[in-house]
N, C-alpha and C positions, 0 to 999 in steps of 0.2 A: 736139564742139561744146560750149562752155561754156554753162551756164544763162543767164548774163547777156548772152551774145551772141544768144541765141534770143529772137525777138519773135514772138508769136503773130499770125498773119495773119487768121484767121477766128474769129468768135465766134458761139456758139449763142444761141438765144432766152433760155435760162436765164442765160447769162453776161451778156448785155446787161441783162436784167431785174434782176440782182443787182449790177450796177455793177462787175464784175470788171475788173482791169487799168487802173484809172483812168478807165474810161468812166462817163459819167453814167447813172444808172438810167433805163431806159425800160420801162414795164410791158409785159407780154406782150400785153395787150389793145391798147395803143397800137401796138405793133409789128405785130400782126395787121391792124389797121385801116389802117395805113400801107402794108403790103404789098398789101392788097386794093385800095386806092386808087392803087397804084403811086407812092407818095410816097417810098419808100425802096427802094434797090436791094438785092437779095438773091440768093443762090444756093440752089437746092434740090437736095439729093442724097438720093434716095429720099424718106423722110418727114422728113428733117432739113433745117432752114432755117438758113443761116449768113450772116453779114454781115462785110464787111471794115471795119476801123476807119475808113477814109476815107469809106465809104458812110454810116456812122453820123454822122460829123462833117458831111458834106454835108447830111444830113437836118436836123441841128440848125441849121446855118447858114442854110438856107432858111426856117426857122421863127423866125428871130431877129426880135425886135420892137424897133425903134429908139425912143429916148426923144423926148419932145416938146421939151424945153428944150435 
């Protein structure tokens, strides 16, 4: 498989917090609070928490604020 054909499916807390792979940066505290409030989907494997790109995008879309004008 060529590198350019590979697209990462899951992202760790550190990757989301650092804005890797074109994702917007979301702090670890914000991610933790969103998980605790069940505002963002996640998968937990042992002690590791991971997110799919579409789950992150859905969280951002739900928090969009429309303009007044």
